[in-house]
N, C-alpha and C positions, 0 to 999 in steps of 0.2 A: 627711465620709463617705469611706471608702476606696474608691478606684476600681480595678476589676480588669478587665483585658482577658482574656476567656475564649476560648482558642483550642482547646478540646476538639473543637468541631464548629461548622460554620456554621449549625447548627440551633438553637443556644441564644440566638438573638437575641430581643429583647423589643420589643413595639410602643411607639412613642413616645407622648407625651401627645396630639400632633396625630392620630395614628392611632386612639387610644382614643376621642377626641372624634368622629372621623369615623364610627367604628363605632357609637357611641351614637346619633348623629344620622342614620344611614343609613335610607333609606326601604326598607321590607321588604314582602314579600307572600308568597302561597302559590306555591311553585315548581311544584306539580302542575299548576296552571293557568297557569304561566309569568307570574305576576303579581308577581314580585320584581324591580323595576326595577333594583336595584343589581347583582344577579347577572346579569340579562339584559345589562346594559351591559358588565359585566366580560367575559362570554363573547363578546360581539360585538367588543369591543376587542381581545381576545387573538387571536381568529380572524383578524381583519384584520392584526394585528401579525405573525402567523405565516404569513399568506398562505393560510389554509385556509378552507373553506366554513363551518365551524361549530366550536364548542368547547363543552365541558361542565365546569363547576366540580365538583370532587370533594374529599373530605376529606383525602386524603393521596397521596403519591407512589406508595406501594404499591398503593393502590386504583386510581390512574390507570394504572399499568403493567398491572395484572391485568385491568382492563376492556378495555384495548387488545388484549391477547393473547386474551382470551375472544372478542372480536368477530372477530379476524383468523383464528382457528383453529377446528378441530373436534376432539372427543375422539380421541386416538390420533395427532394430529399431533406434529411435532417442531419445536422452535425452536432455532436456532443462536445462541449468545451467547459473549462472552468469559468466561474462567474466573473472573476476579475481579469480574465484573459484579454490581451491586446486585441485579439481577433473579434472579441465581442464588444469591447468598450471604445476602441480608438480607430476603427476602420470604416466609419461613416455608413454603417448599415450595408456595406458592400455585398455581403453574402446574399442578401435578399435582392438588392438592386441589380447586381450583375449576374448572379447565377440562379436566382429564383429559389433559393434554399433557405431554410430556417435553422437558427442555432438553438440548441437546448443547453442553457447554462446550468452548471452544477456547483453548489457551494463547496469550496475547497479549504484546505488547511495550509495557509501560506502558499497558495497557488497549486497545491497538490490535490488531485482527485484520485480515487482508488478504483480498482477493478470492481470491488464490492459495491461501491456507489453507482458505478456505471451500468452494471449488468441488469438491474431491474428497470432501467430506462430504455433498454433496447426494445424497440417496438416489434411485435410479432409480424412476421412477413405475410401472414394470412390476412391481416387487418387492412384491407384495401382502402379503407376510409381514413387511415392514418398516414402521416408522412413516413417514408422509409428511412430507418436509421442506416446511414451509409459510412460515416467517418467519425472517428474520435480524434481530437486534436489536443496536443499538450503544448506548453510553453516552457522553455528551459534555456537560460535562467528566466525567472518570472519577474517582470517589470514591477507590477503593482504589489508584489510580495517582497519588495526591497531587494531584489536580486536573489531570491531563494533558489536553490538548486533542486531539481527534480531527482529524487533518489533513483539510481539505476535499477534497483530491485523492484521498485514500483512500476517503472517502465516495462520491465520484463513481464511482470504480472499482467499489466494492461495488454501487452502484446499477445499473451496467451488467450486473453478474452477476445481480442480482435480476431484471432485465428478461429476460435470456437464458433463465432457467429459470422465468419466470412465478411468482416468489415474491412475498412481501410484506415490507415494510421498516418496522420500528418504531424510534423513537429514545426512549431514556430521557434526556430533556433536562431533568432536574431542575435542573441547573446550566448550562443552555444560555446563560443571560444572561452568565455568566462568560466563556464561550468567545467570545461576540460582542464583549464589551468588550475582551478581550485581543487579538483578531485584527482587529477592525474589520469582520468579516463579519456582516451582519445576521442576526437570528434567522429572518427570512423566507427568506433564501438557504440557511440550514442546513436549515430545515424542508421546503423545496421538494423534497428528495430522498426524503422519507419518506411512507408511507401514513398513519402515525399518529405522534403525538408527545405525550409527557407533560412538563409543566413544573411546577416547585414554587415556591410563594410564600414558604415559610419559610426557604429556603436563602439567608441573607444579606440578604433583603429585609425582614426584621423582622415578617412576617406571623405571627400566632400559629398559624395552621392553613391548610391548603388547597393544592391543586394543580389543574391544568387539563389536559384532553386536547383534542386537535384533530385534525380530519380532514375527510372529506366529510360532507355533510348526512346521507346514508344511514348512514354509519359512526357518527356521533354519535347519531342516532335509535336505533340498535340498542344502543349503549352506555348510553343513558338508560334503556332498558327493563331 
């Protein structure tokens, strides 16, 4: 049989026989009653891996990002992101459609925006006729920047800005595993700077479906609703 290496996307992976067997044999239960031991174990494991209080398994990366934005914002708020970000280009206008918020895209350098770029864009809280700047979101690694890694020092600088203006910080970490492998920085150390994070299981890991979001217990409780 002809063997093909498919480089169109890291999403075209297929589960191995061992994975299919594990799925077939997995113990399942009703998630409403939190009786699915397999999902419960996954959520607990990833929460610990990311250094967060809790996590929630969801069907896709888009769902994960949009749940996070919905919990972090109120209708009429504004979210600052990089212009080539997945959350701006490939999520069907969901921030506006689902949460009633607008995105403020910023030109980046291979997916990276800096605190110096973002600070002048933060709207004054006294301007009642403007949207309220609420969240800054980053993407690591960056899809449209050919997998560029967000420098940890730039994340730290952005976090300092976030704290200065009492904003919230979200990471689209669909491919955070790649950044960790390439830099040696643990996913926990990356996630520590963010209020919420979404991570994908189908990007290069072979999972047929699924992503996970993580944050505080209260955050995940609200996302679950």
